[in-house]
N, CA, C and O atoms as a printed pandas DataFrame, in Angstrom:
     atom_number atom_name residue_name chain_id  residue_number  x_coord  y_coord  z_coord
0              1         N          UNK        A               1  -18.762   -4.896   11.223
1              2        CA          UNK        A               1  -17.389   -4.303   11.045
2              3         C          UNK        A               1  -17.277   -4.057   12.405
3              4         O          UNK        A               1  -18.183   -3.790   13.194
4              5         N          UNK        A               2  -15.894   -4.189   12.647
5              6        CA          UNK        A               2  -15.170   -3.954   14.249
6              7         C          UNK        A               2  -15.433   -2.293   14.260
7              8         O          UNK        A               2  -15.495   -1.718   13.173
8              9         N          UNK        A               3  -15.580   -1.568   15.449
9             10        CA          UNK        A               3  -15.428    0.007   15.544
10            11         C          UNK        A               3  -14.390    0.369   14.872
11            12         O          UNK        A               3  -14.727    0.866   13.797
12            13         N          UNK        A               4  -12.862    0.325   15.093
13            14        CA          UNK        A               4  -11.830    0.624   14.703
14            15         C          UNK        A               4  -12.406    0.780   12.904
15            16         O          UNK        A               4  -12.660    1.887   12.428
16            17         N          UNK        A               5  -12.538   -0.538   12.080
17            18        CA          UNK        A               5  -12.576   -0.234   10.750
18            19         C          UNK        A               5  -13.878    0.607   10.210
19            20         O          UNK        A               5  -13.727    1.226    9.157
20            21         N          UNK        A               6  -15.315    0.670   10.959
21            22        CA          UNK        A               6  -16.399    1.241   10.849
22            23         C          UNK        A               6  -15.339    2.663   10.984
23            24         O          UNK        A               6  -14.908    3.024    9.889
24            25         N          UNK        A               7  -14.956    3.354   11.972
25            26        CA          UNK        A               7  -14.716    4.317   11.744
26            27         C          UNK        A               7  -13.538    5.165   10.909
27            28         O          UNK        A               7  -13.316    6.350   10.660
28            29         N          UNK        A               8  -12.949    3.950   10.636
29            30        CA          UNK        A               8  -11.753    4.342    9.735
30            31         C          UNK        A               8  -12.536    4.655    8.457
31            32         O          UNK        A               8  -12.361    5.707    7.843
32            33         N          UNK        A               9  -13.443    3.671    8.058
33            34        CA          UNK        A               9  -14.461    3.767    6.475
34            35         C          UNK        A               9  -15.076    5.014    6.564
35            36         O          UNK        A               9  -15.185    5.738    5.575
36            37         N          UNK        A              10  -15.535    5.361    7.798
37            38        CA          UNK        A              10  -16.786    6.717    7.747
38            39         C          UNK        A              10  -15.710    7.815    7.243
39            40         O          UNK        A              10  -16.113    8.455    6.272
40            41         N          UNK        A              11  -14.502    8.137    7.682
41            42        CA          UNK        A              11  -13.607    9.247    7.810
42            43         C          UNK        A              11  -12.927    8.952    6.341
43            44         O          UNK        A              11  -12.592    9.976    5.744
44            45         N          UNK        A              12  -12.722    7.948    5.800
45            46        CA          UNK        A              12  -12.362    7.285    4.547
46            47         C          UNK        A              12  -13.658    8.018    3.283
47            48         O          UNK        A              12  -13.475    8.563    2.195
48            49         N          UNK        A              13  -14.624    7.784    3.867
49            50        CA          UNK        A              13  -15.560    8.240    3.388
50            51         C          UNK        A              13  -15.596    9.813    3.035
51            52         O          UNK        A              13  -15.642   10.184    1.863
52            53         N          UNK        A              14  -15.580   10.403    3.742
53            54        CA          UNK        A              14  -15.682   11.965    4.169
54            55         C          UNK        A              14  -14.266   12.423    3.508
55            56         O          UNK        A              14  -14.075   13.615    3.270
56            57         N          UNK        A              15  -13.374   11.533    3.246
57            58        CA          UNK        A              15  -12.256   12.245    2.798
58            59         C          UNK        A              15  -12.280   12.138    1.242
59            60         O          UNK        A              15  -11.795   12.983    0.489
60            61         N          UNK        A              16  -12.882   11.034    0.873
61            62        CA          UNK        A              16  -13.233   10.757   -0.427
62            63         C          UNK        A              16  -14.135   11.837   -1.124
63            64         O          UNK        A              16  -13.998   12.082   -2.322
64            65         N          UNK        A              17  -14.864   12.338   -0.505
65            66        CA          UNK        A              17  -15.919   13.135   -0.793
66            67         C          UNK        A              17  -15.282   14.282   -0.931
67            68         O          UNK        A              17  -15.295   14.841   -2.027
68            69         N          UNK        A              18  -14.653   14.799    0.087
69            70        CA          UNK        A              18  -13.711   16.109   -0.058
70            71         C          UNK        A              18  -13.022   16.176   -1.205
71            72         O          UNK        A              18  -13.271   17.096   -1.983
72            73         N          UNK        A              19  -12.138   15.312   -1.480
73            74        CA          UNK        A              19  -10.983   15.197   -2.322
74            75         C          UNK        A              19  -11.580   15.235   -3.737
75            76         O          UNK        A              19  -11.106   15.888   -4.666
76            77         N          UNK        A              20  -13.012   14.220   -3.811
77            78        CA          UNK        A              20  -13.418   14.484   -5.633
78            79         C          UNK        A              20  -13.963   15.901   -5.704
79            80         O          UNK        A              20  -13.810   16.532   -6.750
80            81         N          UNK        A              21  -14.662   16.511   -4.541
81            82        CA          UNK        A              21  -15.343   17.665   -4.516
82            83         C          UNK        A              21  -14.670   18.671   -4.835
83            84         O          UNK        A              21  -15.245   19.611   -5.384
84            85         N          UNK        A              22  -13.155   18.730   -4.545
85            86        CA          UNK        A              22  -12.514   19.898   -5.655
86            87         C          UNK        A              22  -11.163   19.518   -6.443
87            88         O          UNK        A              22  -10.057   20.057   -6.482
88            89         N          UNK        A              23  -11.810   18.138   -7.178
89            90        CA          UNK        A              23  -11.357   17.752   -8.421
90            91         C          UNK        A              23   -9.534   16.971   -7.979
91            92         O          UNK        A              23   -8.600   17.111   -8.769
92            93         N          UNK        A              24   -9.397   16.321   -6.832
93            94        CA          UNK        A              24   -8.266   15.569   -6.148
94            95         C          UNK        A              24   -8.625   14.132   -6.303
95            96         O          UNK        A              24   -9.797   13.862   -6.566
96            97         N          UNK        A              25   -7.862   13.307   -6.188
97            98        CA          UNK        A              25   -8.080   11.791   -6.204
98            99         C          UNK        A              25   -7.627   11.472   -4.777
99           100         O          UNK        A              25   -6.541   11.941   -4.436
100          101         N          UNK        A              26   -8.367   10.683   -3.836
101          102        CA          UNK        A              26   -7.990   10.256   -2.955
102          103         C          UNK        A              26   -6.977    9.205   -2.846
103          104         O          UNK        A              26   -7.189    8.302   -3.655
104          105         N          UNK        A              27   -5.737    8.990   -1.961
105          106        CA          UNK        A              27   -5.203    8.079   -2.157
106          107         C          UNK        A              27   -4.866    7.411   -0.409
107          108         O          UNK        A              27   -4.820    7.817    0.753
108          109         N          UNK        A              28   -4.706    6.245   -1.143
109          110        CA          UNK        A              28   -3.877    5.515    0.107
110          111         C          UNK        A              28   -2.728    4.568   -0.108
111          112         O          UNK        A              28   -2.388    3.694   -0.906
112          113         N          UNK        A              29   -2.171    5.322    1.288
113          114        CA          UNK        A              29   -0.615    5.007    2.021
114          115         C          UNK        A              29   -1.110    3.681    3.365
115          116         O          UNK        A              29   -1.476    3.978    4.502
116          117         N          UNK        A              30   -0.992    2.347    2.856
117          118        CA          UNK        A              30   -1.346    1.912    3.981
118          119         C          UNK        A              30    0.058    1.268    4.722
119          120         O          UNK        A              30    1.106    1.124    4.092
120          121         N          UNK        A              31   -0.098    0.908    6.162
121          122        CA          UNK        A              31    0.967    1.010    7.009
122          123         C          UNK        A              31    0.518   -0.931    7.716
123          124         O          UNK        A              31   -0.592   -1.464    7.720
124          125         N          UNK        A              32    1.701   -1.449    8.155
125          126        CA          UNK        A              32    0.766   -2.794    8.693
126          127         C          UNK        A              32    0.642   -2.785    9.914
127          128         O          UNK        A              32    0.489   -3.841   10.528
128          129         N          UNK        A              33    0.698   -1.142   10.760
129          130        CA          UNK        A              33   -0.471   -1.311   11.873
130          131         C          UNK        A              33   -1.651   -0.326   11.785
131          132         O          UNK        A              33   -2.295    0.127   12.732
132          133         N          UNK        A              34   -1.757   -0.166   10.935
133          134        CA          UNK        A              34   -3.480    0.903   10.444
134          135         C          UNK        A              34   -4.686   -0.274   10.180
135          136         O          UNK        A              34   -4.623   -1.455   10.519
136          137         N          UNK        A              35   -5.369    0.143    9.747
137          138        CA          UNK        A              35   -6.734   -0.899    9.977
138          139         C          UNK        A              35   -6.403   -1.269    8.412
139          140         O          UNK        A              35   -6.722   -2.438    8.191
140          141         N          UNK        A              36   -5.902   -0.666    7.366
141          142        CA          UNK        A              36   -5.791   -0.957    6.128
142          143         C          UNK        A              36   -3.995   -1.579    6.375
143          144         O          UNK        A              36   -3.036   -0.813    6.470
144          145         N          UNK        A              37   -3.905   -3.032    6.435
145          146        CA          UNK        A              37   -2.299   -3.486    6.696
146          147         C          UNK        A              37   -1.836   -4.364    5.877
147          148         O          UNK        A              37   -0.684   -4.683    6.171
148          149         N          UNK        A              38   -2.248   -4.884    4.980
149          150        CA          UNK        A              38   -1.798   -5.990    4.490
150          151         C          UNK        A              38   -2.424   -6.091    2.973
151          152         O          UNK        A              38   -3.436   -5.446    2.699
152          153         N          UNK        A              39   -1.867   -6.815    2.129
153          154        CA          UNK        A              39   -2.601   -7.316    1.120
154          155         C          UNK        A              39   -4.221   -7.367    0.976
155          156         O          UNK        A              39   -4.993   -6.609    0.390
156          157         N          UNK        A              40   -4.387   -8.257    1.546
157          158        CA          UNK        A              40   -5.902   -8.828    1.810
158          159         C          UNK        A              40   -6.892   -7.518    1.780
159          160         O          UNK        A              40   -7.777   -7.321    0.947
160          161         N          UNK        A              41   -6.519   -6.625    2.939
161          162        CA          UNK        A              41   -7.263   -5.759    3.357
162          163         C          UNK        A              41   -6.834   -4.483    2.581
163          164         O          UNK        A              41   -7.416   -3.516    3.071
164          165         N          UNK        A              42   -5.969   -4.106    1.475
165          166        CA          UNK        A              42   -5.399   -3.308    0.329
166          167         C          UNK        A              42   -6.691   -3.697   -0.466
167          168         O          UNK        A              42   -7.631   -2.912   -0.594
168          169         N          UNK        A              43   -6.672   -5.105   -1.051
169          170        CA          UNK        A              43   -7.372   -5.140   -2.162
170          171         C          UNK        A              43   -8.933   -5.088   -1.847
171          172         O          UNK        A              43   -9.729   -4.697   -2.701
172          173         N          UNK        A              44   -9.268   -5.435   -0.779
173          174        CA          UNK        A              44  -10.735   -5.098   -0.380
174          175         C          UNK        A              44  -11.097   -3.621   -0.229
175          176         O          UNK        A              44  -12.182   -3.145   -0.565
176          177         N          UNK        A              45  -10.349   -3.123    0.168
177          178        CA          UNK        A              45  -10.591   -1.801    0.260
178          179         C          UNK        A              45  -11.036   -0.722   -1.282
179          180         O          UNK        A              45  -11.901    0.118   -1.533
180          181         N          UNK        A              46   -9.709   -1.447   -2.131
181          182        CA          UNK        A              46   -9.611   -0.709   -3.474
182          183         C          UNK        A              46  -10.812   -1.377   -4.252
183          184         O          UNK        A              46  -11.019   -0.893   -5.365
184          185         N          UNK        A              47  -11.525   -2.267   -3.909
185          186        CA          UNK        A              47  -12.221   -3.154   -4.413
186          187         C          UNK        A              47  -13.768   -1.946   -4.024
187          188         O          UNK        A              47  -14.534   -1.525   -4.891
188          189         N          UNK        A              48  -13.837   -1.701   -2.868
189          190        CA          UNK        A              48  -15.158   -1.299   -2.350
190          191         C          UNK        A              48  -15.369    0.360   -2.792
191          192         O          UNK        A              48  -16.403    1.001   -2.979
192          193         N          UNK        A              49  -13.554    0.861   -2.894
193          194        CA          UNK        A              49  -13.680    2.185   -2.788
194          195         C          UNK        A              49  -12.625    2.708   -4.390
195          196         O          UNK        A              49  -11.488    3.160   -4.251
196          197         N          UNK        A              50  -13.284    2.524   -5.802
197          198        CA          UNK        A              50  -12.234    2.084   -6.856
198          199         C          UNK        A              50  -12.162    3.594   -7.045
199          200         O          UNK        A              50  -11.529    3.805   -8.079
200          201         N          UNK        A              51  -12.590    4.849   -6.413
201          202        CA          UNK        A              51  -11.917    5.930   -6.789
202          203         C          UNK        A              51  -10.401    6.423   -5.889
203          204         O          UNK        A              51   -9.762    7.425   -6.212
204          205         N          UNK        A              52  -10.162    5.867   -5.188
205          206        CA          UNK        A              52   -8.967    5.978   -4.666
206          207         C          UNK        A              52   -7.934    5.492   -5.727
207          208         O          UNK        A              52   -8.265    4.916   -6.763
208          209         N          UNK        A              53   -6.593    5.790   -5.354
209          210        CA          UNK        A              53   -5.366    5.840   -5.760
210          211         C          UNK        A              53   -4.288    4.884   -4.718
211          212         O          UNK        A              53   -4.273    4.955   -3.489
212          213         N          UNK        A              54   -3.655    4.236   -5.337
213          214        CA          UNK        A              54   -2.793    3.466   -4.015
214          215         C          UNK        A              54   -1.272    3.714   -4.219
215          216         O          UNK        A              54   -0.734    3.622   -5.322
216          217         N          UNK        A              55   -0.796    3.950   -3.380
217          218        CA          UNK        A              55    0.813    4.630   -3.196
218          219         C          UNK        A              55    1.111    3.220   -2.152
219          220         O          UNK        A              55    0.309    2.917   -1.269
220          221         N          UNK        A              56    2.052    2.639   -2.346
221          222        CA          UNK        A              56    3.060    1.964   -1.749
222          223         C          UNK        A              56    4.041    2.037   -1.065
223          224         O          UNK        A              56    5.043    2.189   -1.765
224          225         N          UNK        A              57    4.315    1.988    0.340
225          226        CA          UNK        A              57    5.988    2.038    0.804
226          227         C          UNK        A              57    5.981    0.317    0.997
227          228         O          UNK        A              57    5.293   -0.229    1.860
228          229         N          UNK        A              58    6.594   -0.202    0.336
229          230        CA          UNK        A              58    6.506   -1.729    0.745
230          231         C          UNK        A              58    7.044   -1.926    1.954
231          232         O          UNK        A              58    6.477   -2.721    2.703
232          233         N          UNK        A              59    8.215   -1.262    2.380
233          234        CA          UNK        A              59    8.783   -1.383    3.675
234          235         C          UNK        A              59    7.553   -1.135    4.970
235          236         O          UNK        A              59    7.579   -1.738    6.043
236          237         N          UNK        A              60    6.576   -0.177    4.596
237          238        CA          UNK        A              60    5.917    0.028    5.624
238          239         C          UNK        A              60    4.460   -1.230    5.756
239          240         O          UNK        A              60    3.560   -1.014    6.568
240          241         N          UNK        A              61    4.446   -2.154    5.085
241          242        CA          UNK        A              61    3.575   -2.954    5.080
242          243         C          UNK        A              61    4.748   -4.607    5.557
243          244         O          UNK        A              61    4.610   -5.805    5.308
244          245         N          UNK        A              62    5.442   -4.091    6.047
245          246        CA          UNK        A              62    6.473   -5.324    6.976
246          247         C          UNK        A              62    6.443   -4.996    8.303
247          248         O          UNK        A              62    6.771   -3.941    8.844
248          249         N          UNK        A              63    5.924   -6.222    8.868
249          250        CA          UNK        A              63    5.883   -6.136   10.573
250          251         C          UNK        A              63    7.431   -6.463   10.994
251          252         O          UNK        A              63    8.382   -6.769   10.275
252          253         N          UNK        A              64    7.361   -6.314   12.212
253          254        CA          UNK        A              64    8.842   -6.768   12.574
254          255         C          UNK        A              64    9.070   -8.251   12.432
255          256         O          UNK        A              64   10.254   -8.543   12.264
256          257         N          UNK        A              65    8.349   -9.108   12.456
257          258        CA          UNK        A              65    7.941  -10.843   12.597
258          259         C          UNK        A              65    8.263  -10.983   10.772
259          260         O          UNK        A              65    8.375  -12.160   10.431
260          261         N          UNK        A              66    8.370  -10.257    9.954
261          262        CA          UNK        A              66    8.411  -10.390    8.868
262          263         C          UNK        A              66    9.690   -9.953    8.057
263          264         O          UNK        A              66    9.826  -10.048    6.838
264          265         N          UNK        A              67   10.636   -9.437    8.999
265          266        CA          UNK        A              67   11.717   -8.961    8.168
266          267         C          UNK        A              67   12.847  -10.300    7.898
267          268         O          UNK        A              67   13.573  -10.298    6.904
268          269         N          UNK        A              68   12.877  -11.335    8.845
269          270        CA          UNK        A              68   13.828  -12.168    8.377
270          271         C          UNK        A              68   13.631  -12.863    6.950
271          272         O          UNK        A              68   14.427  -13.595    6.362
272          273         N          UNK        A              69   12.428  -12.463    6.569
273          274        CA          UNK        A              69   11.654  -13.293    5.088
274          275         C          UNK        A              69   11.552  -11.958    4.470
275          276         O          UNK        A              69   10.584  -11.916    3.711
276          277         N          UNK        A              70   12.177  -10.912    4.526
277          278        CA          UNK        A              70   11.671   -9.628    3.919
278          279         C          UNK        A              70   11.762   -9.741    2.504
279          280         O          UNK        A              70   10.922   -9.092    1.881
280          281         N          UNK        A              71   12.568  -10.401    1.856
281          282        CA          UNK        A              71   12.247  -10.278    0.209
282          283         C          UNK        A              71   11.500  -10.980   -0.273
283          284         O          UNK        A              71   11.035  -10.596   -1.347
284          285         N          UNK        A              72   11.069  -12.211    0.230
285          286        CA          UNK        A              72    9.930  -13.334    0.038
286          287         C          UNK        A              72    8.717  -12.056    0.329
287          288         O          UNK        A              72    8.248  -11.647   -0.733
288          289         N          UNK        A              73    8.354  -11.622    1.123
289          290        CA          UNK        A              73    7.095  -10.760    1.659
290          291         C          UNK        A              73    7.376   -9.572    0.894
291          292         O          UNK        A              73    6.411   -8.813    0.983
292          293         N          UNK        A              74    8.446   -9.019    0.062
293          294        CA          UNK        A              74    8.015   -7.787   -0.808
294          295         C          UNK        A              74    8.174   -8.310   -2.176
295          296         O          UNK        A              74    8.373   -7.388   -2.966
296          297         N          UNK        A              75    8.158   -9.181   -2.587
297          298        CA          UNK        A              75    8.131  -10.417   -3.937
298          299         C          UNK        A              75    6.413  -10.535   -4.025
299          300         O          UNK        A              75    5.712  -10.197   -4.979
300          301         N          UNK        A              76    5.965  -11.134   -2.701
301          302        CA          UNK        A              76    4.762  -11.327   -2.871
302          303         C          UNK        A              76    3.492   -9.983   -3.003
303          304         O          UNK        A              76    2.518   -9.835   -3.741
304          305         N          UNK        A              77    4.087   -9.171   -1.902
305          306        CA          UNK        A              77    3.141   -8.015   -2.295
306          307         C          UNK        A              77    3.398   -7.185   -3.199
307          308         O          UNK        A              77    2.564   -6.302   -3.403
308          309         N          UNK        A              78    4.647   -7.229   -4.016
309          310        CA          UNK        A              78    4.817   -6.937   -5.495
310          311         C          UNK        A              78    3.919   -7.771   -6.574
311          312         O          UNK        A              78    3.487   -7.317   -7.634
312          313         N          UNK        A              79    3.799   -8.631   -6.246
313          314        CA          UNK        A              79    3.252   -9.753   -7.204
314          315         C          UNK        A              79    1.727   -9.479   -7.007
315          316         O          UNK        A              79    1.135   -9.408   -8.084
316          317         N          UNK        A              80    0.979   -9.315   -5.958
317          318        CA          UNK        A              80   -0.215   -8.908   -5.636
318          319         C          UNK        A              80   -0.481   -7.586   -6.174
319          320         O          UNK        A              80   -1.462   -7.619   -6.917
320          321         N          UNK        A              81    0.085   -6.333   -6.057
321          322        CA          UNK        A              81   -0.197   -4.796   -6.045
322          323         C          UNK        A              81    0.752   -4.332   -7.091
323          324         O          UNK        A              81    0.494   -3.148   -7.308
324          325         N          UNK        A              82    1.705   -4.726   -7.813
325          326        CA          UNK        A              82    2.452   -4.175   -8.438
326          327         C          UNK        A              82    2.021   -3.844   -9.849
327          328         O          UNK        A              82    2.626   -2.963  -10.461
328          329         N          UNK        A              83    1.107   -4.433  -10.353
329          330        CA          UNK        A              83    0.447   -4.261  -11.689
330          331         C          UNK        A              83   -1.445   -3.711  -11.362
331          332         O          UNK        A              83   -2.162   -3.440  -12.325
332          333         N          UNK        A              84   -1.957   -3.637   -9.968
333          334        CA          UNK        A              84   -2.950   -3.133   -9.711
334          335         C          UNK        A              84   -3.210   -1.818  -10.411
335          336         O          UNK        A              84   -2.229   -1.113  -10.178
336          337         N          UNK        A              85   -4.001   -1.222  -11.093
337          338        CA          UNK        A              85   -4.694   -0.450  -11.701
338          339         C          UNK        A              85   -4.558    1.054  -10.642
339          340         O          UNK        A              85   -4.300    2.217  -10.952
340          341         N          UNK        A              86   -4.762    0.619   -9.733
341          342        CA          UNK        A              86   -4.856    2.113   -8.624
342          343         C          UNK        A              86   -3.542    2.541   -8.155
343          344         O          UNK        A              86   -3.320    3.588   -7.546
344          345         N          UNK        A              87   -2.519    1.478   -8.549
345          346        CA          UNK        A              87   -1.569    2.179   -8.116
346          347         C          UNK        A              87   -0.790    3.059   -9.131
347          348         O          UNK        A              87   -0.651    2.980  -10.352
348          349         N          UNK        A              88   -0.144    4.278   -7.808
349          350        CA          UNK        A              88    0.137    5.197   -8.416
350          351         C          UNK        A              88    1.485    5.742   -8.276
351          352         O          UNK        A              88    2.038    6.601   -8.964
352          353         N          UNK        A              89    1.903    5.114   -7.297
353          354        CA          UNK        A              89    3.519    5.825   -6.864
354          355         C          UNK        A              89    3.653    4.636   -5.814
355          356         O          UNK        A              89    2.776    4.165   -5.089
356          357         N          UNK        A              90    5.038    4.268   -5.937
357          358        CA          UNK        A              90    6.348    3.606   -4.813
358          359         C          UNK        A              90    7.130    4.342   -4.103
359          360         O          UNK        A              90    8.143    4.797   -4.632
360          361         N          UNK        A              91    6.844    4.609   -2.807
361          362        CA          UNK        A              91    7.819    5.295   -1.817
362          363         C          UNK        A              91    8.678    4.161   -1.551
363          364         O          UNK        A              91    8.096    3.137   -1.192
364          365         N          UNK        A              92    9.973    4.123   -1.651
365          366        CA          UNK        A              92   10.655    3.542   -1.234
366          367         C          UNK        A              92   11.728    4.208   -0.196
367          368         O          UNK        A              92   12.530    5.064   -0.569
368          369         N          UNK        A              93   11.671    3.805    0.927
369          370        CA          UNK        A              93   12.504    4.034    2.175
370          371         C          UNK        A              93   14.154    3.865    2.074
371          372         O          UNK        A              93   14.683    3.021    1.350
372          373         N          UNK        A              94   14.847    4.751    2.869
373          374        CA          UNK        A              94   16.538    4.593    2.640
374          375         C          UNK        A              94   16.727    2.929    3.174
375          376         O          UNK        A              94   17.466    2.192    2.522
376          377         N          UNK        A              95   16.053    2.446    4.320
377          378        CA          UNK        A              95   16.596    1.359    4.497
378          379         C          UNK        A              95   16.272    0.043    3.740
379          380         O          UNK        A              95   16.742   -1.051    4.052
380          381         N          UNK        A              96   15.516    0.244    2.831
381          382        CA          UNK        A              96   15.447   -0.512    1.788
382          383         C          UNK        A              96   16.846   -0.658    0.431
383          384         O          UNK        A              96   17.008   -1.481   -0.470
384          385         N          UNK        A              97   17.468    0.293    0.765
385          386        CA          UNK        A              97   18.976    0.374   -0.026
386          387         C          UNK        A              97   20.152   -0.209    1.075
387          388         O          UNK        A              97   20.961   -1.114    0.873
388          389         N          UNK        A              98   19.999    0.489    2.116
389          390        CA          UNK        A              98   21.225    0.445    3.225
390          391         C          UNK        A              98   21.035   -0.455    4.423
391          392         O          UNK        A              98   21.575   -0.237    5.508
392          393         N          UNK        A              99   20.114   -1.638    4.130
393          394        CA          UNK        A              99   20.182   -2.092    5.532
394          395         C          UNK        A              99   19.525   -3.433    5.536
395          396         O          UNK        A              99   18.414   -3.658    5.055
396          397         N          UNK        A             100   20.602   -4.639    6.341
397          398        CA          UNK        A             100   20.074   -5.805    6.764
398          399         C          UNK        A             100   19.815   -6.506    5.508
399          400         O          UNK        A             100   20.525   -6.309    4.522
400          401         N          UNK        A             101   18.696   -7.422    5.505
401          402        CA          UNK        A             101   18.200   -8.147    4.392
402          403         C          UNK        A             101   17.743   -7.760    2.953
403          404         O          UNK        A             101   17.556   -8.419    1.930
404          405         N          UNK        A             102   17.633   -6.398    3.276
405          406        CA          UNK        A             102   16.701   -5.819    2.086
406          407         C          UNK        A             102   17.720   -5.155    1.541
407          408         O          UNK        A             102   17.268   -4.719    0.482
408          409         N          UNK        A             103   18.751   -4.847    1.638
409          410        CA          UNK        A             103   19.764   -4.049    1.364
410          411         C          UNK        A             103   20.175   -4.156   -0.336
411          412         O          UNK        A             103   20.750   -3.266   -0.962
412          413         N          UNK        A             104   19.697   -5.549   -0.922
413          414        CA          UNK        A             104   20.388   -5.861   -2.094
414          415         C          UNK        A             104   18.775   -5.951   -2.920
415          416         O          UNK        A             104   18.719   -5.961   -4.149
416          417         N          UNK        A             105   17.722   -6.002   -2.189
417          418        CA          UNK        A             105   16.398   -5.877   -2.873
418          419         C          UNK        A             105   16.029   -4.892   -3.572
419          420         O          UNK        A             105   16.263   -3.878   -2.915
420          421         N          UNK        A             106   15.504   -4.598   -4.712
421          422        CA          UNK        A             106   15.446   -3.611   -6.175
422          423         C          UNK        A             106   13.776   -3.804   -6.352
423          424         O          UNK        A             106   13.305   -4.926   -6.163
424          425         N          UNK        A             107   13.101   -2.940   -6.634
425          426        CA          UNK        A             107   12.026   -3.223   -7.300
426          427         C          UNK        A             107   11.728   -3.919   -8.406
427          428         O          UNK        A             107   11.824   -3.386   -9.512
428          429         N          UNK        A             108   11.294   -5.301   -8.240
429          430        CA          UNK        A             108   11.179   -6.284   -9.547
430          431         C          UNK        A             108   10.352   -5.142  -10.583
431          432         O          UNK        A             108    9.618   -4.260  -10.138
432          433         N          UNK        A             109   10.658   -5.377  -12.170
433          434        CA          UNK        A             109    9.886   -5.320  -13.167
434          435         C          UNK        A             109    8.299   -4.990  -12.479
435          436         O          UNK        A             109    7.828   -3.853  -12.451
436          437         N          UNK        A             110    7.728   -5.973  -12.046
437          438        CA          UNK        A             110    6.270   -5.952  -11.919
438          439         C          UNK        A             110    5.677   -4.722  -11.353
439          440         O          UNK        A             110    4.691   -4.065  -11.687
440          441         N          UNK        A             111    6.799   -4.550  -10.128
441          442        CA          UNK        A             111    6.654   -3.022   -9.399
442          443         C          UNK        A             111    6.500   -1.826  -10.242
443          444         O          UNK        A             111    5.744   -0.925   -9.877
444          445         N          UNK        A             112    7.222   -1.743  -11.443
445          446        CA          UNK        A             112    7.285   -0.853  -11.852
446          447         C          UNK        A             112    6.935   -0.509  -13.538
447          448         O          UNK        A             112    7.273    0.495  -14.164
448          449         N          UNK        A             113    6.267   -1.514  -13.955
449          450        CA          UNK        A             113    5.719   -1.723  -15.025
450          451         C          UNK        A             113    4.392   -0.815  -15.641
451          452         O          UNK        A             113    4.076   -0.486  -16.784
452          453         N          UNK        A             114    3.770   -0.580  -14.262
453          454        CA          UNK        A             114    2.746    0.340  -14.503
454          455         C          UNK        A             114    2.859    2.080  -14.233
455          456         O          UNK        A             114    2.018    2.959  -14.425
456          457         N          UNK        A             115    4.163    2.149  -13.748
457          458        CA          UNK        A             115    4.138    3.731  -13.520
458          459         C          UNK        A             115    5.244    4.293  -14.411
459          460         O          UNK        A             115    6.351    3.955  -14.831
460          461         N          UNK        A             116    4.361    5.362  -14.491
461          462        CA          UNK        A             116    4.783    6.588  -16.281
462          463         C          UNK        A             116    6.448    6.393  -15.758
463          464         O          UNK        A             116    7.362    6.906  -16.405
């Protein structure tokens, strides 16, 4: 395991224990520039850490290189994670509604099917 990933995993273990110790659910909010940065790493993490909830900001998973095909990437992210049992929330940033190629994007039904 790479040092950054090992350090992140160690902190995640401590955070999970502390959260569960006070009756809370630890939650993952991934970002493209972090250790847990894309769909495969999110799925790997959730398989290894089933106590965690997932909160997604689809925008935060897009790298600058992905901007030109943002709608395709967002749909694939939604197909892979939108109905995941750990999904507890979706954070939509203003730029998903107001800027460039993402302006017309709305969360597909697959993203919202499991949310209360």
